[in-house]
C-alpha positions as CSV (number, residue, x, y, z in Angstrom):
1,M,29.6,330.7,165.1
2,T,30.6,330.1,161.6
3,S,28.2,329.3,158.7
4,T,29.9,327.3,156.1
5,R,29.3,325.1,153.0
6,K,32.7,324.6,151.4
7,T,35.9,326.3,152.7
8,S,39.5,325.6,152.9
9,G,41.2,324.6,156.1
10,T,43.3,321.9,158.0
11,R,42.8,318.3,156.8
12,R,43.2,315.4,159.1
13,R,42.4,311.6,158.9
14,A,40.3,310.4,161.7
15,V,41.4,307.6,164.0
16,I,38.4,305.3,164.4
17,L,38.9,302.9,167.3
18,A,36.5,300.3,166.2
19,T,37.6,296.7,165.8
20,A,38.5,295.9,162.2
21,I,36.5,293.0,160.8
22,V,37.2,291.3,157.4
23,L,34.1,290.0,155.8
24,V,33.8,287.0,153.5
25,P,32.3,287.6,149.9
26,L,28.7,288.5,150.0
27,P,26.2,285.8,149.6
28,A,22.7,286.1,148.2
29,A,20.1,288.5,149.7
30,I,19.1,287.5,153.1
31,G,17.2,290.6,154.6
32,G,13.7,291.4,153.7
33,T,12.7,293.4,150.6
34,A,13.2,297.2,151.2
35,E,10.0,299.1,151.9
36,A,9.1,302.0,149.7
37,Q,11.2,304.9,151.0
38,T,12.9,308.2,150.1
39,Y,16.5,308.6,150.8
40,N,18.0,312.2,150.8
41,I,21.4,313.4,151.6
42,L,21.1,316.6,153.7
43,Y,24.6,317.6,153.9
44,T,28.0,316.5,152.6
45,F,31.2,317.1,154.6
46,T,34.2,318.4,152.8
47,G,36.8,317.6,155.4
48,Q,37.8,321.3,155.8
49,V,36.4,323.9,158.1
50,D,32.9,322.3,158.0
51,G,34.3,319.0,159.5
52,A,35.0,315.4,158.5
53,Q,33.7,312.1,159.6
54,P,30.5,312.4,161.7
55,V,31.0,309.3,163.7
56,G,28.5,310.2,166.5
57,G,24.7,310.4,166.2
58,L,22.3,313.2,165.7
59,I,19.8,315.1,167.9
60,R,16.8,317.3,166.7
61,D,15.2,320.3,168.2
62,A,11.5,321.4,168.0
63,Q,12.2,323.5,164.9
64,G,13.8,320.6,163.1
65,N,17.3,321.7,163.3
66,L,19.8,318.7,163.7
67,Y,22.9,318.9,165.9
68,G,26.0,316.6,165.9
69,T,29.8,316.3,166.0
70,T,32.5,315.5,163.5
71,C,35.6,313.8,165.0
72,C,38.0,315.6,162.6
73,G,38.3,318.5,160.3
74,G,37.4,321.9,161.6
75,N,39.7,325.0,161.9
76,Y,42.2,322.9,163.8
77,G,41.6,319.4,162.6
78,A,40.3,318.3,165.9
79,G,36.6,318.1,165.1
80,N,33.5,320.2,165.3
81,V,30.0,320.8,166.9
82,F,27.7,321.6,164.1
83,M,23.9,322.4,163.4
84,L,22.0,321.7,160.2
85,D,18.9,323.7,159.5
86,K,15.8,322.3,157.7
87,E,17.2,323.5,154.4
88,G,20.5,321.6,154.8
89,N,22.6,324.7,155.7
90,E,25.4,323.8,158.1
91,T,26.5,326.1,160.9
92,V,29.8,325.4,162.7
93,L,28.9,326.0,166.5
94,Y,32.4,325.2,167.7
95,S,35.8,324.0,166.4
96,F,38.0,322.2,168.9
97,T,41.5,323.2,169.2
98,G,42.9,319.9,170.2
99,G,44.2,321.3,173.5
100,A,42.6,321.9,176.8
101,D,39.2,322.3,175.3
102,G,39.1,318.7,173.8
103,N,40.0,316.8,170.7
104,Q,38.0,314.3,168.5
105,P,34.4,314.0,169.7
106,Y,33.1,310.7,168.6
107,A,29.8,311.0,170.7
108,S,26.5,312.4,170.1
109,L,25.2,315.4,172.0
110,I,22.4,316.2,174.5
111,R,20.6,319.5,174.7
112,D,18.8,321.1,177.6
113,A,15.7,323.2,177.7
114,K,17.7,326.4,177.2
115,G,19.4,325.1,174.1
116,N,22.8,324.5,175.8
117,L,24.6,321.4,174.3
118,Y,26.7,318.8,176.3
119,G,29.1,316.2,175.1
120,T,32.4,314.5,175.3
121,T,35.8,314.3,173.4
122,F,38.0,311.3,173.4
123,W,41.3,313.1,173.6
124,G,42.2,316.6,174.9
125,G,41.9,318.2,178.3
126,V,44.8,317.9,180.7
127,P,47.9,318.1,178.4
128,S,50.2,316.0,180.5
129,A,47.7,313.1,180.7
130,C,47.3,310.0,178.5
131,N,48.9,308.8,175.4
132,G,52.1,310.7,175.7
133,G,50.4,314.0,176.6
134,T,47.4,314.2,174.3
135,G,45.0,314.4,177.2
136,C,42.3,311.8,178.4
137,G,39.3,313.6,177.1
138,V,36.7,316.1,178.5
139,V,33.1,316.6,179.2
140,F,32.0,319.9,177.8
141,K,29.1,322.4,177.8
142,L,28.5,324.7,174.7
143,D,26.0,327.5,175.3
144,T,23.8,329.2,172.8
145,T,26.5,332.0,172.3
146,G,29.1,329.5,171.1
147,K,31.1,329.6,174.4
148,L,32.5,326.3,175.5
149,T,33.1,325.3,179.1
150,V,35.0,322.2,180.1
151,L,33.0,320.7,183.1
152,H,35.7,317.9,183.6
153,A,39.0,317.0,182.1
154,F,39.8,313.3,182.7
155,T,43.2,312.3,184.1
156,G,43.2,308.5,184.0
157,T,44.8,308.4,187.3
158,G,43.8,308.1,190.9
159,G,40.7,306.1,189.8
160,D,39.5,308.7,187.4
161,G,38.3,307.6,183.9
162,A,39.9,308.2,180.6
163,N,38.6,308.5,177.0
164,P,34.9,308.8,177.0
165,Y,33.8,307.4,173.7
166,D,30.1,308.0,173.9
167,G,27.6,310.7,175.0
168,L,25.9,311.7,178.3
169,V,22.5,311.3,179.9
170,E,21.0,314.0,182.2
171,D,18.8,313.4,185.3
172,H,16.2,315.7,186.6
173,K,18.7,317.4,188.8
174,G,20.9,318.5,185.9
175,I,23.5,315.8,186.7
176,L,25.2,314.3,183.8
177,Y,26.3,310.6,183.6
178,G,28.6,308.8,181.2
179,T,31.2,306.2,180.7
180,T,34.9,306.2,179.8
181,L,36.5,303.4,177.7
182,N,39.8,303.5,179.7
183,G,41.0,304.7,183.1
184,G,39.7,303.6,186.4
185,N,41.3,300.5,187.6
186,L,44.9,300.7,186.2
187,A,46.1,297.6,188.1
188,A,43.5,295.2,186.5
189,C,43.8,296.4,182.9
190,D,46.6,298.2,180.8
191,G,45.4,301.7,180.7
192,G,42.5,300.9,182.9
193,C,39.4,299.0,182.5
194,G,36.9,301.8,182.3
195,A,34.6,303.7,184.5
196,V,31.1,305.2,185.0
197,F,31.1,308.7,186.2
198,S,28.8,311.7,187.1
199,V,29.5,315.4,186.8
200,D,27.4,318.3,187.8
201,M,27.0,321.8,186.3
202,A,29.6,323.1,188.7
203,G,32.2,320.5,187.3
204,D,32.2,318.3,190.3
205,E,33.0,314.8,188.9
206,K,32.5,311.5,190.8
207,V,33.6,308.2,189.7
208,L,30.5,305.9,190.4
209,Y,32.1,302.6,189.4
210,N,35.5,301.3,188.2
211,F,35.4,298.1,186.2
212,A,37.7,295.3,187.6
213,G,38.5,293.6,184.3
214,G,36.8,290.2,185.2
215,E,33.2,289.2,185.2
216,D,31.9,292.7,185.8
217,G,33.0,293.7,182.3
218,V,35.7,295.7,180.6
219,N,35.7,298.8,178.4
220,P,32.3,300.4,178.2
221,F,32.1,302.0,174.7
222,A,28.4,302.9,175.0
223,G,26.6,305.5,176.9
224,L,24.0,304.9,179.6
225,V,20.2,305.0,179.9
226,Q,18.4,305.8,183.1
227,D,15.2,304.4,184.6
228,P,12.6,306.4,186.6
229,K,14.3,305.3,189.9
230,G,17.7,306.6,188.7
231,N,19.3,303.4,188.1
232,L,21.8,303.2,185.0
233,Y,22.1,300.7,182.4
234,G,24.9,300.2,179.8
235,T,27.2,297.6,178.2
236,T,30.8,296.6,178.2
237,A,32.5,295.6,175.1
238,F,34.7,292.8,176.8
239,G,34.9,291.0,180.0
240,G,32.1,289.0,181.6
241,S,32.0,285.3,182.1
242,Y,33.0,284.5,178.5
243,G,35.1,287.6,177.6
244,Q,32.4,288.8,175.2
245,G,31.0,291.7,177.1
246,T,28.1,292.4,179.4
247,V,24.9,294.3,180.0
248,F,25.1,295.9,183.4
249,E,22.9,297.8,185.8
250,L,24.3,300.4,188.3
251,E,21.9,300.6,191.0
252,H,21.7,303.7,193.3
253,S,22.0,302.2,196.7
254,G,21.0,305.1,198.8
255,E,23.0,307.7,200.7
256,P,25.5,309.1,200.1
257,E,24.3,310.2,196.7
258,H,27.5,308.7,195.0
259,S,27.0,305.2,196.4
260,W,26.3,302.7,193.5
261,R,26.3,299.0,193.1
262,E,27.1,297.2,189.8
263,R,25.2,294.1,188.8
264,V,25.7,292.2,185.6
265,L,22.4,291.4,184.0
266,Y,23.8,289.4,181.1
267,A,27.2,288.0,180.0
268,F,27.4,287.4,176.1
269,T,28.9,284.0,175.1
270,G,29.9,285.2,171.5
271,G,27.6,282.6,169.9
272,A,24.0,283.1,168.5
273,D,23.2,285.5,171.4
274,G,25.8,287.9,170.3
275,G,29.2,289.1,171.5
276,Q,31.1,292.3,172.0
277,P,28.6,295.1,172.2
278,L,30.8,297.9,170.8
279,M,27.8,300.2,170.7
280,L,28.1,303.8,169.9
281,G,24.8,304.9,171.3
282,Y,22.5,303.8,174.1
283,L,20.5,300.7,175.0
284,V,16.8,301.2,174.3
285,R,14.6,300.6,177.5
286,D,11.0,300.1,177.1
287,E,8.1,300.8,179.6
288,K,8.3,297.1,180.8
289,G,12.0,297.4,181.5
290,N,13.2,295.3,178.5
291,L,16.5,296.4,177.1
292,Y,17.5,296.4,173.3
293,G,20.8,296.6,171.7
294,T,23.4,295.4,169.3
295,T,26.6,293.3,169.3
296,V,29.3,293.3,166.6
297,R,30.2,289.6,167.1
298,G,28.0,286.5,167.3
299,G,24.9,286.2,165.4
300,A,24.2,283.9,162.3
301,S,26.3,280.8,162.4
302,S,26.4,281.1,158.6
303,C,28.7,284.1,158.8
304,A,32.3,283.0,159.0
305,F,33.4,285.9,161.0
306,L,30.3,286.2,163.2
307,C,28.6,289.4,162.1
308,G,26.7,290.6,165.0
309,A,23.2,290.6,166.4
310,V,20.3,292.7,167.7
311,F,19.3,291.4,171.1
312,E,16.5,291.8,173.6
313,L,17.2,291.4,177.3
314,E,13.9,291.0,179.2
315,A,13.6,292.5,182.7
316,S,13.6,288.9,184.1
317,G,17.2,288.5,182.7
318,K,16.2,286.3,179.8
319,E,18.2,287.3,176.7
320,R,17.4,286.5,173.0
321,A,18.8,287.4,169.6
322,L,16.1,289.1,167.6
323,H,18.3,289.0,164.5
324,G,21.6,287.5,163.6
325,F,23.4,289.3,160.8
326,A,24.9,287.0,158.1
327,A,27.1,289.4,156.2
328,G,24.8,289.4,153.1
329,T,22.5,292.2,152.0
330,D,21.0,292.3,155.5
331,G,24.2,293.9,156.7
332,A,27.0,293.2,159.2
333,N,28.7,294.6,162.3
334,P,26.1,296.9,163.8
335,Y,28.1,299.3,165.9
336,G,25.3,301.8,166.4
337,G,22.5,301.6,169.0
338,L,18.8,301.4,168.1
339,V,15.8,303.5,168.3
340,Q,12.2,302.3,168.8
341,D,9.0,303.6,167.4
342,A,5.5,303.6,169.0
343,K,4.6,300.2,167.5
344,G,7.7,298.6,169.0
345,N,9.7,298.4,165.7
346,L,13.5,298.8,166.0
347,Y,15.7,300.8,163.5
348,G,19.5,300.7,163.4
349,V,22.5,300.6,161.1
350,T,25.2,298.3,160.1
351,N,28.7,299.5,159.4
352,Q,29.4,296.7,156.9
353,G,27.5,294.3,154.7
354,G,24.7,295.2,152.3
355,I,25.0,295.3,148.6
356,A,28.3,297.2,148.5
357,N,29.6,296.1,151.9
358,Y,29.4,299.8,153.1
359,G,26.5,299.2,155.6
360,T,22.7,299.5,155.8
361,V,19.8,301.1,157.6
362,F,17.5,298.4,158.8
363,K,14.2,297.9,160.5
364,L,13.3,295.1,162.8
365,D,9.6,294.4,163.7
366,K,8.5,292.8,166.8
367,A,8.5,289.3,165.2
368,G,12.2,289.7,164.5
369,K,11.7,290.2,160.8
370,E,14.4,292.5,159.3
371,T,13.8,294.8,156.3
372,V,16.7,296.7,154.8
373,L,15.5,300.3,154.3
374,H,18.8,301.6,152.6
375,T,22.0,300.1,151.6
376,F,25.0,302.5,151.4
377,T,27.0,302.3,148.2
378,G,29.9,304.7,148.9
379,T,29.5,306.0,145.3
380,G,27.6,308.8,143.5
381,G,27.8,311.0,146.7
382,D,26.1,308.3,148.9
383,G,27.5,307.7,152.3
384,A,29.3,304.7,153.7
385,G,30.1,303.1,157.0
386,P,27.7,304.5,159.4
387,Y,28.6,303.9,163.1
388,Y,25.8,305.6,165.1
389,G,22.1,304.6,164.8
390,P,19.5,306.9,163.5
391,I,17.0,309.1,165.3
392,L,13.2,309.4,164.6
393,D,11.2,312.5,164.2
394,P,7.4,312.6,165.2
395,K,6.5,311.7,161.6
396,G,8.6,308.7,161.7
397,N,11.3,310.0,159.4
398,L,14.8,308.7,160.3
399,Y,17.9,310.9,160.4
400,G,21.4,309.8,160.7
401,A,25.1,310.2,159.7
402,A,27.6,308.1,157.8
403,A,31.2,308.6,158.7
404,D,32.5,308.1,155.3
405,G,31.3,308.6,151.7
406,G,30.0,311.7,150.1
407,D,32.5,314.2,148.5
408,S,34.9,312.3,146.3
409,G,37.1,315.4,146.5
410,C,37.6,314.9,150.2
411,Y,41.1,313.8,151.3
412,L,39.6,310.4,152.5
413,D,39.2,307.8,149.8
414,L,35.5,307.5,150.1
415,G,34.7,311.1,151.2
416,C,34.3,312.8,154.7
417,G,30.8,311.7,155.4
418,I,27.2,312.7,155.1
419,V,24.0,313.4,156.9
420,Y,20.8,311.8,155.6
421,R,17.1,311.6,156.0
422,L,15.2,308.5,155.3
423,T,11.3,308.6,154.9
424,V,9.6,305.3,155.0
425,D,6.0,304.7,153.6
426,K,3.9,303.3,156.3
């Protein structure tokens, strides 16, 4: 493991696969007045050995250390797994080589009781597979000694998935579940419509469901959330009855263990209800079975390009938009998922909008009132363009990463990204 602050190394521009959206000029303030809060930048990436562009989210251990990934930078330009201690010192736990071990991790991590980390990379793995031989991505385990093990390398053929964009969820048996953006049903979609998979600690991978490219949905960007019965819930960015994406349930239908049935819980229309849930993150599921998430399309009719929404999907199947973004100071295009506190308030980020059009951190109360907690400026060392939503610690502090901004000396125009903490006065 390498401890670093600023060192030399290979530089590489990230390839972010999110849909580009052009915004109209910002109107007057729309979101609520920002609550009293303290915003601190915990770490600024230099784009060198320490990494560049933390697209994924963070996780936190009991000691307050933060863990995450950068999609680029590192010793080989293929991204890192990193840890930040409470003082903001970064330790690079692993640098991907871009080969069989994986290339460009966009996702967040999960951590088991022993401190092992698990995640995915979008590229890498089998060298002869996908995109002219760059590999279709991997599922990996990183132990506490820094040893990385590839649990599965996707092939994109024979029904196997390809290109996992988001992270994993682990059940009580130690089985990991996730989604791939591509692969699966190659006949229905160019490159495949995406898949849901499981992989155990021995590396045995099973494809649980291949999307067919129609009403069942297409291209699951987001990861999965699991209920106490073992059923899985997620979103597809496209497909469904209106082509604007879906919320789906994958129900475990009994033996054999890998027998699953997909059910569409909601199909977005692209209007006020939202459209295209290009979520990086997971749905929030409360104790009543209600689901909460974000979409990058749909939302406020006053936004000429439809700037996205926060939605609630009740267990009964009734959907409502809790907030429609209007491309003003309230933000626009929330790519990240949400986190919910004990009072039912939701927290998330927008990738664009805000005062400087570089995104916001927002709070949404149970009544649907939005409060902007921070607006990214992309100047003075501040971050810009967050993709993944924040996490909460037991005291209610928010932690997250912005993929751009920070060090103006970085090879990217706005900088190579930052990690931040946001303390909100209650």
